[in-house]
C-alpha positions in Angstrom: 10.2 52.7 136.1 12.6 55.7 134.9 13.6 56.9 131.7 16.2 55.3 130.7 15.0 52.4 131.2 12.4 53.2 128.8 14.1 54.4 125.9 16.2 51.1 126.2 13.7 48.6 126.6 12.1 51.1 123.4 15.6 50.5 121.9 15.7 46.4 122.0 12.2 46.1 120.7 13.5 48.1 117.6 16.7 46.4 117.3 14.4 43.3 117.8 12.0 44.0 115.5 14.9 45.3 112.3 16.3 41.9 113.2 13.5 39.9 112.5 13.2 41.7 109.5 16.3 41.0 107.8 16.2 37.4 108.4 13.3 37.1 106.7 15.0 39.3 103.9 17.9 36.6 104.1 15.6 33.6 104.0 13.9 34.5 101.2 16.8 35.7 98.4 16.1 39.0 97.4 13.1 39.5 98.1 11.6 40.8 94.8 9.6 38.2 92.6 10.9 39.3 88.9 14.6 38.8 89.9 17.2 36.3 92.3 20.0 38.3 92.7 20.6 42.0 92.7 23.1 44.0 91.9 24.0 46.7 94.4 27.0 49.4 93.9 29.6 47.0 94.5 27.4 43.7 95.9 25.6 41.1 95.0 22.9 40.6 96.9 22.5 37.5 97.9 26.4 36.8 97.2 25.6 32.6 97.2 21.4 31.2 96.0 21.1 27.5 95.8 18.7 26.4 92.9 17.7 22.8 91.3 19.1 21.6 88.3 16.8 23.1 85.6 16.0 26.1 87.3 16.9 29.7 85.9 18.2 32.8 87.8 17.9 36.3 87.1 20.3 39.0 88.3 19.1 42.3 87.9 21.2 45.8 88.4 19.7 47.7 91.0 22.3 50.0 90.8 23.3 52.8 89.1 26.1 51.5 88.1 27.2 49.0 85.2 27.8 45.2 85.8 28.9 41.9 84.7 27.8 38.3 85.6 30.9 36.3 84.8 31.8 33.2 85.9 34.5 32.3 86.2 36.4 29.9 84.3 37.8 27.7 86.7 34.4 28.2 88.6 32.4 26.3 86.5 31.9 22.7 87.1 32.7 19.6 85.0 29.6 19.3 82.5 28.6 22.6 83.1 28.0 26.0 80.8 29.8 28.8 80.8 27.9 32.0 81.7 28.5 35.5 81.3 26.6 38.6 80.7 26.8 39.1 76.6 26.7 35.4 75.6 30.5 35.4 75.5 31.7 31.7 75.3 34.9 32.3 78.2 36.4 34.9 81.0 38.5 36.5 78.1 36.4 37.4 75.7 34.3 38.4 78.2 37.3 40.9 79.7 37.8 42.0 76.1 34.4 42.7 75.3 34.1 45.2 79.0 38.1 46.8 78.2 35.8 47.9 74.6 32.8 48.3 76.5 30.6 45.5 75.7 29.2 43.3 78.0 27.0 45.8 80.4 24.1 45.2 82.3 22.9 48.9 82.9 21.0 49.7 85.5 17.9 48.7 85.4 18.7 45.7 82.9 18.4 41.7 84.1 20.4 38.9 82.6 19.2 35.3 83.3 21.1 32.1 83.6 19.5 28.3 83.2 21.5 26.0 85.2 21.2 22.6 83.9 24.2 20.7 85.5 24.5 20.4 89.0 27.8 22.0 91.1 29.0 25.6 92.4 29.1 28.0 89.3 31.4 30.9 90.8 31.3 34.6 89.5 31.7 38.4 89.2 31.4 40.6 88.3 34.9 42.6 86.0 34.6 46.0 87.1 33.9 45.6 90.6 36.1 42.5 91.0 38.9 44.2 93.1 36.1 45.5 95.6 35.2 41.3 95.9 32.3 41.9 93.9 31.3 37.7 93.6 29.2 35.2 93.5 27.9 32.0 93.7 25.1 29.4 92.8 24.7 26.2 94.3 22.7 23.7 92.3 21.5 20.7 93.7 19.5 18.0 91.8 
């Protein structure tokens, strides 16, 4: 066996092992027991999660930047409860509060919400919406 063959087979084995690790991470959500969704620099990880009616989802800021978890008014299914870090009643109130310096989740802090209605709930991070920091919670019966 020549040197290039050995190097190529080693690279393929390493890529396969990493691929398997990523598959495990992606199939189990955040991979952490203390939160369901992590907030990176400009991303929710995972950006979609599926839960059952009555489940509580916990978001944790795992970055050094402040974030929000803010439901879109139009992203809450009929009969579903609006949610936003800071406890605001609607999207505009959350946006106004952020503009005043309130409603953010700082590094290491968490936010949680219990979903009592089935459907898809769409949310975003106010300061990072332009970077497409959005997510969804799919709630099943």
